[in-house]
C-alpha positions in Angstrom: 126.2 70.8 133.8 129.5 71.0 131.7 128.8 74.3 130.7 128.9 75.9 134.6 132.5 76.4 135.8 133.1 77.2 139.9 136.6 78.7 140.8 137.1 80.0 144.5 139.4 83.0 145.1 139.9 83.5 149.3 136.4 84.2 150.1 134.7 84.7 146.6 133.0 82.2 144.7 133.3 82.9 140.7 130.8 81.0 138.6 130.8 81.0 134.8 128.1 79.5 132.4 128.3 79.2 128.9 125.2 78.9 126.7 121.4 79.6 127.7 120.2 80.2 130.9 116.1 79.1 131.0 114.1 77.1 133.0 115.6 72.8 132.3 118.8 74.6 134.1 118.3 76.9 136.6 117.2 74.1 138.9 120.6 72.8 138.8 122.5 76.2 139.1 120.3 76.7 142.3 121.7 73.6 143.4 125.2 74.5 143.2 125.2 77.3 144.1 122.9 76.6 147.4 125.9 73.6 148.1 128.9 76.0 147.5 127.2 78.4 149.7 127.2 76.1 152.8 130.5 76.8 153.1 130.4 80.2 155.9 133.6 81.6 154.5 132.0 82.9 150.9 131.6 86.6 151.6 130.6 87.2 147.6 129.7 85.8 144.7 130.7 87.0 141.4 128.3 85.2 138.2 130.0 85.4 134.7 127.4 86.2 132.0 129.7 86.7 129.6 129.2 84.0 127.1 125.2 83.5 128.4 123.6 83.6 124.4 119.6 83.7 126.2 118.0 84.3 129.5 114.7 84.0 130.2 112.0 84.4 132.8 113.8 81.5 134.9 117.0 82.6 134.9 116.2 86.4 135.9 114.2 84.8 138.6 117.6 83.2 139.2 119.6 86.3 139.7 116.8 87.9 141.2 116.6 85.4 144.0 120.3 84.8 144.2 120.7 88.5 145.1 118.5 89.2 147.4 119.0 85.7 149.0 123.5 87.2 149.6 122.2 90.5 150.2 119.9 89.6 153.2 122.3 87.7 154.7 125.1 90.5 154.9 127.1 88.8 151.5 127.7 90.3 147.9 126.3 89.4 145.1 127.8 90.6 141.6 127.1 90.0 138.1 130.4 90.3 136.0 130.6 90.8 131.9 127.3 90.8 131.1 127.0 89.6 127.3 125.0 91.8 125.0 121.3 89.6 125.1 121.4 89.2 129.2 122.0 93.1 129.2 119.4 93.3 127.1 117.0 91.2 128.7 118.4 93.2 132.2 117.2 96.6 130.7 114.1 95.4 129.2 112.4 94.2 132.4 114.3 97.5 134.5 116.4 95.2 136.4 120.2 96.9 135.9 120.0 99.1 138.7 119.2 96.3 140.5 122.3 94.4 140.2 126.2 95.4 140.8 127.5 94.5 137.8 130.9 94.7 137.1 132.1 95.7 133.9 135.1 94.4 133.1 138.7 93.1 135.2 139.4 96.6 136.3 136.2 96.3 138.6 136.6 92.9 138.9 139.6 94.2 141.0 138.6 96.9 142.3 136.0 95.0 144.5 138.9 91.9 145.5 141.4 94.8 146.7 
């Protein structure tokens, strides 16, 4: 999982992945996210998708599941800087409105207060 970086900023967790999000890596992504979420101080997860070149249905499932779990536990979940392929994929399956999407640094700064 050398393509995944995780940064903590107070109570927010920023995950950045580069490459393809496919069935081969979604299990690892979920395990890494679950491990980080064991810390009850994490109130928000932001996933930077700016360098994702492709995402299959398992990647979509991972994002939907993470979003649903975070929201049901009273936490926030954001997608940040969607790459063109990710934006197109989420648009095709009509999920762009399902997620809170941060388009740029300004939007990211706004949620951090």
